[in-house]
Each structure stands twice: as C-alpha cells, then as structure tokens.
N, C-alpha and C positions, 0 to 999 in steps of 0.2 A: 470356423476352425476346421482345418482339414482332418479327415478321419484317417488314422494310421492304418497301414496295410495289415490285414489279418485280424482287425478288431471285430469282436462279435457282440451281438445284442445280449444283455444280461437276462432278458425274458425269453429269448429264443437263441440258445447257445449255438445252434447249428447255422444260424443266419448271420451273414456278414453285416457289419454296421455300415450304414450309408451316410449317417450324420451324427452330430453331437448335440445333445440337449443344451440350449443356450442358457438355461436356468440352473441346472444341477451338474451338467458336464458329463452325464452318462452317454454311452454309445447307444444308438438306436438303429434298428433295422427299418426297412421300408414300411412294415406293418405297424410299427410302434411310433413312427414319426407323425406328429401333429403340427400343422402350421397355424400359428396365431400371430397376427400383426406382422407377417413376414419373418417370424422367428420360428425356428425348428425346436420343438419341445417333445419330451417323452410323454407317454400317456399320463403318468402320475403328475407331472408338472402342469400339463394341460388341464387336468381336472382341478388342480389347486388354483389356477388363475382364471377359472371360468366364472367365479362369483366374487362379489366385493368382499374385501377383508372385513374382519370384525372391527378394526380401528375406524374404517370409513363409516360403518354403521353407527358406532358409538359417537363419532363426531357429529353425525346428523341428529342423533337422539339428543345430544347435549345442546345442539342448536335449537331444537324444538323445545326442550325443557327451559331454555333461557327465557321464554315468554312468561314464565311465572315470576319474573323479576329477581332471579337469583344471579348475582354477578358472576360467580364462578362458572356457571354453565356457558355463557357466551365466550368467555376467555378459553375454556376448555375446548369448545367447538372450533374456535379459530386455531388454537395450537394443534389439536389433533388433525384438523383438516389440512393445515400446512405440512405437517409431518407426513401425512398420507400422500399428498401431492408430490413431495420430494421422493418418497419411497417408490411411487409409480414411475416417476421420471428416471430413477435409477434402475428400474426393472425388478425391484424387490417386492412389489405389491401388484395385484391384478389391476389392469386398466379399467375394469368394470366398476371400480370404486371411485373413479375420478369425478363423476357427477355428484356423488354423495359428498365427497370431500369438498368440492367447490361450493355446494349448497350450504354445507355446514359453516364454511368461512363467511359466506354472504349473510347467513342468518345471524351469526355471532356479531359481525360488524354492524348490521342493522340494529340489533338489540343494544349494543353499546352506544350507537348514535342516538337511539331513542332515550336511553337512560341519561345520556348527557343533556339532551334537550329537556328532559323532565327536571333535572337538577338545576339547570339554568333558569327554567321557568319558575321553579320554586324559590330560588334566590331572588329573582326579579319581583315576585309577588311579595316576599317579605320586605324588601326595600320599599316598594310602593305602599304597603300597608303601614310601615313605620312613618313614612312621609305624610300619609294622610292623617294618621292619628296625632302627629306632632304639629300639624298645621293649626293656627289659631282660628 
C-alpha cells in the first residue's frame, strides 16, 4: 500500500512515514519498520507475531492430552489446529504457531485412528468369543 505524502509515524511525529504496517495499517518510519516474511510491520505487530498464539499452544496440549483416551481432546486438537492454520494463512495469527497447529492435527488424527482400531478390535473379540462359547 503506498504511503500518502506527508504521513508521519505515530511514535516519531517528526519522521515521515516510509511504509504502512500490513497487519494494523499504521504508518511507520524507517526506524519503526520491521520486515517479517517479506511483510512490513510496525514494532508492536512484529512483537505480537514473534511467538506462537495461545490457540496453537492449546491445540498441541489437547493433542497431547488425547493420549489419556478422552475423545473430546483429539477432536478439540484437530478443530483448534485447523482453525489456527486458517488464521495463519489469512495473516491473523503468527506463522510461528504453524508447526504446533500441524502437530496438533496429526496427534488428534492419530488418536482417533487408534481409538477406532481399539473399538473394531473389541467388537471382533466379542464376536469371536460368542462364536467360541456357542460352538458344541
């Protein structure tokens, strides 16, 4: 986005703006411009996107807690992980959370697959046991 003539930096009112923050839209001077992933950001937005979001961390925690065989945790991990991935794609969440979001989705899917396998194995065991006890 082009910077209008005469626009000034809100943190340095005497300095002319050289760019616009791509996250919040503030004008920034040369001292306040931070480049992240080829995006110009103000110092506040650059600090906000430097660490994974709490949603990415929560998704990963849910993925880890799913190993205690609680069905809601893997479902929450998958849902939160996908939501975080979409937010990162839109630029609404820091890219640093992408790895956590992807691992949360993987862990949740793996846990649901293991739970399905366990249920199928249990059902097969019951059928086999009934056939063996019913045989003459």
